[in-house]
C-alpha angles and dihedrals in degrees: 000000000000122000117270121212115222131204119202114213106200136021105226133114096286093049088053091052093045093052089052087054095049091051088064093057113082092205094056126087118186098215105164148009130204127200137165088251135044091225093055094048092046094050095046091047095045093055093048101037092244107166101209124046128179132198091214137041092230089058089052092048089049095058103114092205096060111099100185136012126214112208112215103165125118117286102264091056096053095091095048092044095047089049092052091051097044092050086053088057097250130145108241138211107187120196116240134293084057092209139341093259145003095259093060090044092053093052094049094045089047090051091052095046092047091055098037094240130148116254130170138167113239096236091152095183091073093063103054117115090241091056088056087059091046091055092048092051092052098041093048093048095240091146093045113240110347109232108162145013137192119203130169135184119176139139136173117251125176109251109255117164091206093055117098088235091065102029114098089200089061093048090260125181140070101287100063094033104046106351092071089065090055096045091046090050093050089049091052094050104035102020127246117337120248097194146358142202122190148153125219139184114228112207131215093281092050099252126127102260094180138353143178114214132180116203122203117217133185115297095021095292115155139208122200115203131188117186135170148153094199095044133072112223134181092252094218134134128211122192113197124201134172093263105027147356133223125210116202108208126233127316089032090176091062095031128190103157143026139177125226116207124195123173113259097011135086118269115261119217118204118200124198111168118209121240118225116334091324100251091101093076096063091042090052089051091054092051092044090054093047090048090055092045093245121151093207144019122257086212095057106021121195095233088055092049086053092046091052090053091050091053091050089048088053093047094054098038086066086055094049090238117153131170119230113277097011139102115218117234123206 
């Protein structure tokens, strides 16, 4: 495979982690970084030996030598930043959540499809080796018919109105930050949700600090989701079938082991150690698709990304939760 030259749009924590992941993938070259300020771009690039640094996102997107851009900005800017890069003819990997709502996601996906450009949501959990085994177990019927799943993702953060987690203007709250992992996981295992019910607690800043959600899937299958940014949870996932169940050990969203339990037999533990910091797997998938001339990934298809956003829109519509400047669609 030829080398692919990456541009990094944004200089925050997730951008730092992603560059670390890219450095473990031989086919990847981090060529450029773009920020809203020259000082931030220079500092980020100097620490990581990135040769090109730009004081605007537009300048990064305009670099003719950049093959693919990773978008690492806060949630509400994903649609705008992805649009900028797609209009410049770039392939795009956009950090999760893909957008703030389904309407934004549909516009960005439509633009990519119109122009025949590669686009993928950076739902890194999908690409870990253990998740490949999970998909195999489900598709081959090793658990019988999968009927239910439980999945949780919560952690306790100190309430800070200036933090992106607690700022409605930055898409704060549990649903967009960690709930998207759970909804996407349920979609991967059970197919797209057809309905939802849930209860949330909205904190002092107006964001959803914790919630319990039940998703309905085809054939009466159910997914139970627990999410939170003020509550510590086990961070485990359990897939329940008619013949067996599998428990993905914490943290299930960066999985390395799971236990398969079947009545009357000894439990089986499956280990799948993670290489590097884990971001290399999704980057490798992007480059595999680009090498093959694909415009989307079969593991994280664009229609499914949009479907997950629609489900999250529906969940929070029932809570009366809107982000500044948007209309919630159901």
